[in-house]
N, C-alpha and C positions, 0 to 999 in steps of 0.2 A: 760752340763750347769754349773756345779761347776767350770770347768776350765775356762769358759768364765767370770764367776763372779770374779775369782781370777785375771784374766787379766785386768778386768775393775777396780778392787780395786787397783792393783799395779799401773796402769796408772793414776788413780785419786790421790793416795797418792803422786806419783812422781811430778804431776803437782802442788799440794798444796805446797809441800815442796820447788818447784822451785820458786813459787811466794812468799812464806813466807820469804825465806832467803834473799830477795832482798828489802823488805819493809823498810821504814824509821824507823818504830817502832823497827823491829828486829835489824837493824843496830845500832840504838841508844843503845839498850840493850847490844849488842855485844861489842860496843865501851866502854861502861861503865864497863862491867865486865872484858873484855879482851883487854885493850887499845893497848897492844903491838901487837896484831894480826891485827889491823886496816889496815896497809899497805898491808897485805897479804890476806885481807878478799875476794877481788874479785877473786884472783887466786885460793884460796881454794874453792870458790863457783863454778868456772868454772870447776875445776878438779872433784869436788864431783858430779856435775850434769852430766858431760860426762861419768865418770865411771859408775855411777849408771844407766844411760840410756843405756849404753853399755850392762851392765849385764842383764837388762830387755829385750833387743832385742835378746840377745843370748838365754834367757830362752823361749821367745815367739816363737822364730824360731824353737826350739826343740820340741814344742808341735804338736801333730797330728792335721791336719787342713782339712777342707772341702773347696774345691775351688768353689766359686760362679761365678767368672768372670776372664777370663784369658787373655784378650786383644788379641784375635785370629784375623787372617786375616788382613784386613785393619785397624782394631782398634790398631794394633801395631804402625801405624804411628801417631795416635792420642796420644798414651801413650808417644812415644818418643818425640813428639812435646812438650807435657806438661813437660816432664823431662828436655828438652833443655831450655825451658823458665825458669824452676826453676833454673837451673845452671847459666843462664844469670843474673837473679836477684841476686843470691849468689855472682857472680863475680863482678857485679857492686857495690853491697853493700860493699864488701871487698875493692874495690878501693876508696870508699867514706868515709868509717869509719876509725877511729884510732884503728886499730886491736890490737896494743899492749895494749892500755888502755882497750879495750873490754875484753882482756884475763887476765888483772890484771898485765901484765909484767911491764908496764910502772910505775904503782903504786909502785911496789917493787924496781925497779931501781931508782926511785926518792927518795924513803926512804933510800936506801943505799948510795945515794949522799947527803943526808941531805936536799933535797928539799921537801918542804911542798906541799900538794895537792892544786890544783887551783879550779876555779869555774867549774861547770858542762859545758861541751863543747857543742856547737850547730853549725851546719853547714848545708848549702843548696848545697854543691858542688856536682857535678856529678848527679847521679841518685836521690840524696835527693832533688833535685829541682823539680823532677817529683812524686816521692812516698816517704812517710815518713818512711815506714818500708820494704825496699826491701828484707831483709832476711826473714821476716815473709811472704812476698809474695811468696818467693821461698819455704818456708816451707809448706805453704798451697798447692801449686802445687805438691810438692814432695809427701806429704801424699796422695794426690788424685791419682796420676799416678805411684808411685814408684814400686808397687807390684801387682801381681794378687790379686784379692779380695777374702779373705777366711773368715770363721767365726771368727778366732782369730784376724786377723789384722783388720777386720772391726770394732771390739770392740775398740782396742787401737787407731786406726786411727780416729774413731769418737770422742773419748775422747780428743785426742790431737788437733784435729781440732777445737773443741769447746773451749779447753783451749787456743789455740793460738788467737782465736777471742776475748775471755774475757780477756786474759792476756795482749793483746795489749791495750785494753781500760784502764786496771789498770796502765800499764806503762805510758800511756799518761797523766793519771791524776797525776801521779808522776812527770813527766816532766813539767806539768803546774805549779806545786808547786815550782819546782826548777827554772824554767825559765820564768814563768809569762807571760805577755802580748806578748812577742816575740814568745812564742810557740803557744799561742792561735791564733795569726795571721797566723802562719805557718799551722796550722790545717785547717784554712778556705781556704787557698790558694792551698794547696797541697794535693793530695789524699793519703789515708791511705795505701792501698795495691797496687792500680793500679792508673795511671794517671787519673786526672779528665778530663771529657770532657768539653772542653772549647768552648763556642758558638762563631761563627765567628763574 
């Protein structure tokens, strides 16, 4: 039980930090205290979150675990269908997004060239015309189907699933502040994780 509580605490703290460091309030504070880091903030954010999550996964994988569900027999096809769908969402999202800006590379390159940052970008191209958050769609599917279900990963998967759902809502509120009515209309017309069912 102590191990599972430690897993839950670590997953929760990572989720809180992941959201905190992307809020307007934190970014304003960071820009005021460390203005020279502003062009590098997104890249630092991505590197920190990726490395810290990798460390957590390595730790969780090293823990003794009890298997509850192993996707045996025909269930293997269900599992791989879910993983394939997740990969499709990831690939379509990568084709639609500005990946260099997402990683923070574009911001650093623009800074080195003396180019100031522009307005928040918004696009409906590709899969973004069908779903607003294809990478989160893939994440949800991946968390569900990626591994046999154990006591340890059931804890972190549950927390990350809840965090993805709530974090998406927080991100959307941030986008409404940044983009206004344009994004409000987008929310009404396009599904969040999966395409909306349109009546004929």
